[in-house]
Each structure stands twice: as structure tokens, then as C-alpha cells.
C-alpha positions in Angstrom: -21.2 -31.6 26.4 -21.6 -28.9 24.0 -23.2 -25.6 24.9 -26.2 -26.0 23.1 -27.0 -29.7 24.9 -25.8 -28.2 28.2 -28.5 -25.2 27.7 -31.4 -27.7 26.9 -30.4 -29.9 30.1 -30.6 -26.9 32.3 -34.0 -26.0 30.8 -35.3 -29.5 31.7 -34.1 -29.0 35.3 -35.8 -25.7 35.9 -39.4 -26.8 36.4 -38.5 -29.7 39.0 -36.3 -27.3 41.1 -39.2 -24.7 41.3 -41.6 -27.2 42.9 -42.1 -26.2 46.8 -40.5 -28.8 49.1 -42.5 -31.6 50.5 -40.2 -32.7 53.2 -41.9 -30.5 56.0 -45.6 -31.1 54.8 -48.2 -32.2 57.5 -51.1 -34.4 56.6 -54.5 -32.6 57.3 -57.1 -34.1 59.7 -59.8 -34.1 57.0 -60.2 -33.6 53.7 -60.9 -30.2 52.6 -64.6 -29.5 51.1 -65.2 -29.6 47.6 -65.4 -25.8 46.2 -68.7 -24.5 44.9 -69.0 -24.4 41.2 -70.5 -21.4 39.7 -71.4 -20.7 36.1 -69.0 -18.4 34.7 -70.5 -14.9 33.9 -67.8 -14.5 31.1 -65.2 -16.4 29.3 -61.8 -17.0 31.2 -59.0 -15.1 30.2 -56.3 -16.7 28.1 -53.4 -17.9 30.2 -50.0 -15.8 29.6 -47.5 -17.4 27.0 -44.6 -19.3 28.7 -41.4 -17.3 28.8 -39.0 -18.6 26.0 -36.5 -21.1 27.1 -32.8 -20.6 27.5 -32.3 -22.6 24.7 -34.5 -20.8 22.4 -33.0 -17.5 23.4 -29.6 -18.7 22.7 -30.7 -20.0 19.4 -32.0 -16.5 18.6 -28.8 -14.8 19.7 -26.7 -17.0 17.6 -29.0 -16.5 14.3 -28.7 -12.6 15.3 -24.8 -12.9 15.5 -24.8 -14.9 12.3 -26.8 -12.1 10.5 -24.4 -9.6 12.0 -21.4 -11.3 10.6 -23.1 -11.9 7.0 -23.8 -8.3 7.0 -20.0 -7.5 7.8 -18.9 -10.0 5.1 -21.2 -8.3 2.9 -19.7 -4.9 3.6 -16.3 -6.3 2.9 -17.4 -7.6 -0.5 -19.0 -4.4 -1.1 -15.9 -2.5 -0.7 -13.8 -5.0 -2.9 -16.4 -4.5 -5.7 -16.2 -0.7 -5.5 -12.6 -0.1 -5.2 -11.1 -3.3 -6.9 -11.3 -1.8 -10.4 -9.5 1.2 -9.6 -6.4 -1.2 -8.3 -3.7 -1.9 -10.6 -0.9 -4.3 -10.7 2.7 -2.8 -11.4 5.4 -4.8 -13.0 8.8 -3.2 -13.1 11.9 -4.5 -15.1 15.3 -3.4 -13.7 18.8 -3.9 -14.6 20.7 -6.5 -12.8 22.7 -4.0 -10.8 19.9 -2.7 -8.8 18.7 -3.7 -5.3 15.3 -3.4 -4.0 13.3 -4.5 -1.3 10.6 -5.9 -3.6 10.3 -9.6 -4.4 12.0 -10.3 -7.7 11.8 -13.1 -10.2 13.6 -13.9 -13.3 11.7 -13.2 -16.5 12.7 -11.9 -19.9 16.4 -11.5 -18.9 15.7 -8.9 -16.4 14.8 -8.8 -12.8 11.0 -7.8 -12.3 9.5 -6.3 -9.3 5.8 -6.4 -8.2 3.8 -3.8 -6.8 0.5 -2.3 -6.7 -1.3 1.1 -7.3 -4.6 2.9 -7.1 -6.0 5.0 -10.2 -7.1 8.5 -8.9 -7.4 10.2 -12.2 -9.9 9.1 -15.0 -7.3 10.0 -17.6 -4.6 7.6 -16.3 -3.2 9.2 -13.0 -1.8 6.3 -10.8 -0.6 6.7 -7.3 1.9 4.0 -5.9 5.3 3.9 -3.8 8.4 5.4 -5.1 10.3 2.2 -4.1 7.9 0.1 -6.4 9.4 1.9 -9.4 12.8 2.6 -8.1 15.5 1.6 -10.7 12.8 0.7 -13.3 13.9 0.3 -17.1 10.3 -0.4 -18.0 6.8 -0.2 -16.2 3.9 -2.2 -17.1 0.5 -1.4 -15.5 -2.0 -4.3 -15.6 -5.7 -3.3 -14.9 -8.3 -5.5 -13.2 -10.2 -6.0 -16.7 -6.7 -7.7 -18.0 -5.8 -4.8 -20.0 -2.1 -3.7 -19.9 -0.2 -0.5 -20.6 3.3 1.0 -20.7 3.4 3.2 -17.5 5.3 6.6 -17.6 6.6 8.3 -14.5 4.8 11.7 -14.0 7.0 12.4 -10.8 8.1 10.7 -7.6 8.7 12.1 -4.1 11.4 9.7 -2.2 10.7 11.8 1.0 7.3 10.3 1.2 7.8 7.3 -0.7 5.2 8.1 -3.3 5.1 8.2 -7.0 2.6 9.0 -9.8 2.3 7.2 -13.1 0.5 7.9 -16.2 -1.1 5.5 -18.5 -2.7 6.3 -22.1 -6.1 5.5 -21.1 -9.5 7.4 -20.7 -12.6 7.0 -18.6 -10.9 4.7 -16.1 -12.5 3.9 -12.6 -11.2 6.1 -9.9 -11.1 5.5 -6.0 -11.9 8.5 -3.9 -9.9 9.7 -0.7 -11.0 10.0 2.8 -10.3 12.5 5.4 -7.5 10.4 7.1 -7.4 12.8 10.1 -11.0 11.9 11.0 -10.6 8.1 10.6 -11.1 6.3 14.0 -8.4 3.9 15.6 -10.2 0.5 15.7 -12.3 0.8 12.7 -12.5 -1.7 10.2 -10.3 -1.4 6.9 -9.7 -3.3 4.0 -6.2 -3.7 1.8 -6.1 -4.4 -1.7 -3.2 -5.1 -3.8 -1.1 -7.9 -5.4 0.9 -9.7 -2.7 3.4 -11.9 -4.3 2.1 -11.3 -7.8 -1.4 -12.7 -6.7 -3.5 -9.9 -8.1 -6.4 -8.2 -6.6 -6.2 -9.7 -3.3 -8.4 -8.3 -0.3 -7.4 -8.7 3.3 -9.2 -7.2 6.3 -8.1 -5.9 9.7 -8.5 -2.7 11.8 -6.8 0.8 12.0 -4.7 0.0 14.8 -2.9 3.5 15.1 -2.3 6.9 13.5 0.5 9.3 13.5 3.3 6.7 13.3 6.5 8.0 12.9 10.3 7.5 13.8 10.7 4.7 11.7 13.9 5.8 10.1 13.0 4.9 6.4 11.6 8.2 5.0 12.4 12.0 5.5 8.7 12.5 6.0 7.1 9.9 8.3 3.3 10.0 9.3 1.6 6.8 9.1 -1.3 4.8 9.5 -0.7 1.6 11.3 -2.9 -1.7 10.4 -3.1 -5.3 11.2 -4.7 -5.9 7.7 -2.5 -8.7 6.1 0.3 -6.6 3.9 3.2 -8.5 2.0 5.5 -7.6 -0.7 3.6 -6.7 -3.7 1.0 -4.7 -1.6 3.1 -1.8 -1.7 1.3 1.2 -3.6 -2.2 -0.4 -3.1 -4.9 1.3 -1.2 -6.1 0.9 2.5 -9.8 1.7 2.3 -12.6 2.0 4.9 -16.0 0.4 4.6 -17.4 3.3 2.6 -14.8 2.2 0.1 -12.7 5.4 0.4 -8.7 5.4 0.3 -7.6 6.0 3.9 -3.8 5.2 2.9 -1.2 3.9 0.5 0.2 0.7 1.9 4.0 1.2 2.2 5.9 -1.2 4.4 5.6 -3.9 7.0 7.6 -4.0 10.2 9.3 -7.4 9.5 10.3 -8.2 13.2 6.6 -8.4 14.4 3.2 -9.7 12.8 0.4 -7.7 12.2 2.1 -4.4 11.8 1.7 -2.6 8.5 2.1 1.1 7.8 0.5 3.1 5.1 0.8 6.7 3.9 -2.4 8.8 5.1 -4.6 9.8 2.4 -4.4 13.6 3.2 -0.7 13.4 2.6 -0.8 11.2 -0.4 -3.6 13.1 -2.1 -1.5 16.4 -1.7 1.7 14.8 -3.0 -0.1 13.1 -5.9 -1.8 16.4 -6.8 1.5 18.2 -6.9 3.3 15.5 -8.9 0.6 15.3 -11.4 0.4 19.0 -11.9 4.0 20.0 -11.5 6.1 16.8 -11.6 7.7 17.8 -8.3 6.5 18.3 -4.7 7.1 21.9 -3.1 7.7 21.4 0.6 7.4 24.0 3.1 10.6 24.7 5.3 11.3 27.2 8.2 15.0 26.6 8.8 15.4 24.6 11.9 16.9 21.4 13.2 14.7 19.8 15.6 14.7 16.7 18.0 12.5 15.1 20.6 12.4 16.6 24.0 13.1 13.7 26.0 12.5 13.2 29.7 16.2 13.3 30.4 16.7 16.5 28.4 13.7 18.1 30.1 15.0 17.3 33.4 18.1 19.4 33.2 16.3 22.2 31.3 14.7 24.9 33.8 10.9 24.8 33.9 11.0 22.8 30.5 7.4 21.9 29.1 6.5 18.1 29.3 6.4 17.6 25.5 7.5 19.4 22.3 10.3 19.7 19.6 13.6 21.0 20.8 15.1 23.4 18.3 18.9 22.2 18.1 20.0 24.5 15.2 18.6 27.6 13.4 19.5 28.6 9.7 20.4 32.3 9.9 18.9 33.0 6.6 15.6 30.9 7.0 12.3 32.1 8.3 12.9 30.9 11.8 15.7 33.1 12.3 13.7 36.0 11.0 11.0 35.0 13.7 13.7 35.1 16.6 13.7 31.2 17.1 16.8 30.2 18.9 18.5 26.8 19.8 17.2 25.5 23.0 13.6 26.9 22.2 10.9 24.2 22.6 8.0 24.3 19.9 5.0 23.2 21.8 2.4 24.1 19.1 2.2 24.9 15.5 -1.0 26.5 14.0 -3.0 26.0 17.6 -2.0 22.2 17.1 -0.2 20.8 20.3 3.0 19.1 19.1 4.5 16.2 21.3 7.6 15.6 19.3 9.7 17.0 16.3 7.7 14.6 13.9 4.7 16.6 14.9 6.1 19.9 13.6 7.5 18.3 10.3 4.0 16.7 9.8 2.2 20.0 10.6 4.4 22.3 8.4 4.1 19.8 5.5 0.2 20.0 5.4 0.6 24.0 4.8 1.5 25.6 1.6 4.8 27.7 0.9 3.9 31.3 1.6 1.5 30.8 4.4 2.2 32.3 7.8 1.7 30.1 10.9 1.7 30.8 14.7 4.1 29.0 16.8 4.0 28.7 20.4 7.6 28.5 22.0 8.9 27.8 25.5 12.3 29.4 26.3 13.8 29.7 29.8 10.5 28.8 31.4 8.6 31.5 29.6 6.1 31.2 27.0 5.5 33.3 24.2 4.2 33.4 20.4 5.7 34.2 17.1 4.6 33.8 13.5 6.6 32.3 10.8 6.0 32.5 6.9 6.9 29.4 5.1 9.5 29.3 2.4 10.2 26.7 0.0 12.6 23.7 0.9 15.6 23.7 -1.3 15.4 20.1 -2.5 17.2 18.8 -5.6 15.1 16.9 -7.7 15.2 13.0 -7.6 17.6 11.5 -10.2 15.8 10.3 -13.4 15.0 6.6 -13.5 16.4 4.6 -16.6 12.7 4.7 -17.8 12.7 8.4 -17.8 15.9 9.0 -19.5 15.9 9.5 -23.2 17.6 6.7 -25.3 21.1 7.5 -26.1 21.4 8.2 -29.9 22.0 5.0 -32.0 22.0 4.4 -35.6 20.4 1.1 -35.1 19.1 -0.8 -31.9 22.5 -0.9 -30.1 23.3 -4.4 -30.7 26.2 -6.1 -32.1 25.8 -9.8 -33.4 28.3 -12.3 -34.4 27.9 -15.8 -35.8 29.3 -18.4 -33.6 29.0 -22.3 -33.4 26.6 -23.3 -30.9 27.8 -24.5 -27.6 26.5 -27.6 -25.7 22.6 -27.2 -24.9 22.3 -24.0 -27.0 21.2 -25.4 -30.4 17.4 -24.7 -29.4 14.5 -26.9 -30.7 14.8 -29.7 -33.0 13.0 -27.9 -35.7 15.7 -25.2 -35.8 18.5 -27.8 -36.0 16.4 -29.8 -38.7 15.6 -26.5 -40.6 18.9 -24.8 -40.6 21.2 -27.8 -40.5 23.4 -29.4 -37.5 26.4 -27.5 -38.1 24.9 -24.1 -38.8 26.2 -21.2 -36.3 23.9 -19.2 -34.2 23.6 -15.5 -34.0 25.2 -14.6 -30.8 24.9 -11.2 -28.9 28.5 -9.6 -29.0 27.9 -6.3 -27.4 24.7 -4.0 -26.1 25.1 -0.3 -25.9 24.3 1.7 -23.0 20.7 3.3 -23.1 20.1 1.5 -26.2 16.8 -0.2 -27.1 18.5 -3.5 -27.0 19.6 -2.9 -23.3 16.0 -1.7 -22.5 14.7 -5.1 -23.9 16.9 -6.8 -21.4 19.4 -8.4 -24.0 23.1 -9.1 -22.8 26.3 -10.3 -24.3 26.2 -14.1 -24.8 22.6 -14.2 -25.6 21.6 -16.3 -28.5 19.1 -15.3 -31.0 16.7 -18.1 -31.8 14.2 -16.2 -33.8 14.0 -13.0 -35.3 10.7 -11.5 -36.6 9.4 -15.0 -37.2 12.7 -16.4 -38.7 13.9 -19.3 -37.0 17.7 -19.7 -36.3 18.8 -16.7 -38.2 22.4 -15.5 -38.9 23.7 -12.3 -37.4 23.1 -10.9 -41.2 19.7 -11.9 -41.1 18.9 -10.4 -37.7 20.6 -7.1 -38.7 18.4 -7.2 -42.1 15.1 -7.8 -39.9 16.2 -4.7 -37.6 16.5 -2.1 -40.4 13.1 -0.8 -40.0 13.8 0.1 -36.4 11.7 -2.8 -34.8 12.5 -6.3 -34.0 10.8 -9.0 -32.1 13.4 -11.7 -31.1 13.2 -14.8 -29.0 16.5 -15.4 -27.0 18.0 -18.1 -25.3 20.1 -17.6 -22.2 21.4 -20.4 -19.8 19.1 -22.8 -21.4 15.8 -20.7 -21.0 14.2 -18.9 -23.6 12.1 -15.6 -23.7 10.8 -13.0 -26.0 12.0 -9.3 -26.3 10.8 -6.4 -28.4 13.1 -3.8 -29.7 12.1 -0.5 -31.0 14.3 2.4 -32.2 
């Protein structure tokens, strides 16, 4: 019996159960006299309306619940409409010798990785993950309206796994950033991205936790955790609140579990993005100490140790910490009046301040507490190595392509039209050599490729391909291992 029928049955039983019992009633000796009937002096009052039945109450509650769910669904749809136009799909072509955690597929003779990004500047600034573009030889940005642009790397920060791209476009829709520190755990969130190349996919969940660290993937770790579905290809896309503001940049999933996705908080992401867009690099604060968590085992053998904090295990003699009298064995219990539970809290707090600022530290030493002040210095970090797409092409007189005529091998003759037009015994132009960092290499050509078409000329000879390339541009259709693809070369 379903719940609705059970409720109705109970409603029918209630009046019968409310009658007085007749088992103990005694018959009367004589009938009671009839009551005297008097003319009413006024109209009788209307009887009170009967209370609604349980079935009616249940139906009303179900309708209210449905209305609430409908409003929540409308809120999710509003978020997708508001933020979706600012979310982009990023396609990255890399060489065969580069590994990446992204999903790869064969296309155009090169491996291609898929990721996501979010537009934060109307003149073409796009925030994404550094691992999305790692090893990139070419970057293509696809907007929601279908337009595609070549992406340029404005800067990248491996320490936070963030990067900024630029495209040549104006008046683009942008996303706004929320204050991720003010976000409440348990609040609804929406993830938007291109999982497995399925562009502009929306998933929902809650903000599961804040301040996650210790993952061991990046130097600076301060993640938001969510159970919104995140998959390969979501990397670089936004995690947003129900007001349509970016709470974080989706970065990774914990593969050992389910519903554990991590995102770089918006406050950190915005700070990195602004520096990368303005300077091409991130200037990170540093005080010159080595830190580790104060574990219960360590605290048990340290005299009067605090319950939590960051244990200093090394001090750079020429760093700001040494000038502020910090020593190995000190426990930092607060930075800028914010309590610190572990080493990650100290790193996170230092990162949120600018070089040159002076911060107050509370330190425990030998059972005593004292305060000191430290002036933040710039961390001496080497810039990340340039990606292939960032390097200037090596000087070449041509397109970096050497061809030779060779008889077609089995299965390499191409289409029937090519054999019919050019003759059954005609040789095919085959790639003999591709120069490093040349237009040919960037286009994905490799020795052994067969040129099926060059600037519209079908089944060309090596000489005909070279003639077509004299103007510094060449569109070729290439055959490799039985599959064909187009490639564009430009000097």
C-alpha cells in the first residue's frame, strides 16, 4: 500500500474510532420528554469548518515540496545562464613525448588535451589550470557561441596550478569572483566545464569543506572540496555559488574515492590571475623558514608545547625570519592575528599578503609565548620553463619540411580520384625530415607522412608541394597509418 492510500484509509477510520463506546450503556426507564421548541431570536451561527484531512495536508505538503524543488532547479538554470557564456573549452595540442594527466585522443597527428577555462577580463583574459596547457604546442579556445581563437599564454604559476591565456577578442562576457573565505560549508555549488570534451556541462553539489591541503600535488595548496561531479576536462572551469559568482577553479579529483573534487579558492585564483595578467609572473612572499606540522607525537616530548601550530625546523640566516629572531624549535601559533593549526595555514596566510608588508607572529618557545614582527620578502623563484607554444620558432628559410617522392606503399595511395587523376604508378610526396621548432613540427607533421593534397592540388609531387609553400603558407591533407587529417603551416 502506498503512502497516499494509507493516509486516506486512516482518514476514514478516525470518525468511527472517535464515537463513544456503547458496551456499558444502560437503558433508560422512560423516554425523555421532547424539548420545548422556541422561535429563534436570531439566525444561528455558522458551524465551524471541519479541519483538513491528513490526506489533504499531505497533498499540500507534497505540492509545497515540489514548488521548492522547482525553485531550486530554476536557481541552477539561472546560474548556468549567467555564468555559462564566460566558460570556455580549451583544446591543447602537444608533442608525442609529453605526458599529462589529461584525457588524450588522436587528432591531426598530435595528441590533444581537453580542459576548461573562465573569462575574467572582457578583452580576452582567461583563467585555467597550468596542467591543462602543460607541454602545449598549440592552444585553441572555443567559446560557448561557437567561435574559436588561438590562445596565447600570458603567464602561468605551477605552484598553484593556475595559468592565464589571452585571445584576440573584445567585449567578452565575464564571470565575477566571490569571497571564497566567506563561503559556507554545505552551501549549494555548481560546476561548469567540458568533461571528456562534452562542452558546457553543468553539475551540482555542495561545498564539502574549505582549507584542504596536504595533497602533495602543488607547492601552495588551499583547496575547496566539493561533491559536484568533476571529471577530466573540467579542469580550469569554475565552481560557482547560486548567485553566479566564481567560488573556485576546479583543479583535480581524488581518484581513490567518489564525490571528492578540489578547486583553487577564488581569493587565491583572483590574486594569481591579476599578477599573471599584469606582470606575467607571480611575486610570492617569503620569510625564510622551513615548517612542518606540530603532531601530537612531537608535542608530547616538547616542554609545554601548544596544542597546534607550525613547527619551525630551519631558518635561513639571511631571511626575514632570522632578523625577527625566529629559531628552529619555535612553534608559530598565529599569523596576522589568525590562529594557525599547521604549516599549511602559515603558508596560506603568507601568500595572501604582499611583499613588503609587515606581519605580527605569535610564537611559542620553551613554554613561553612572545610576539614578533616580520617583513615579507620576495621569494626567489625561477620562472617556469617556456612552453613550446611560447617559444619563438627557430629560423628557417622555409617551413622546416623536407620532402621526397617515393612509391606508395600498400594502403597509402589515398582516394580513387587521386589514383585516377595522377595515374596508378605515380609516386607520392612523402615527408623525409621535419626541423625542430619549425612550422611543420608545430603543425604536427612527422617523417613518413604522405601528402595527399597541397593547397588544393591533389596527389602532388614533392616539387609541387615546395612550389605551393613558396609564399610561406601551406594547407596540406596528410595520410598517416591509414588515417587522413588537415594541417596548416605558416612561416
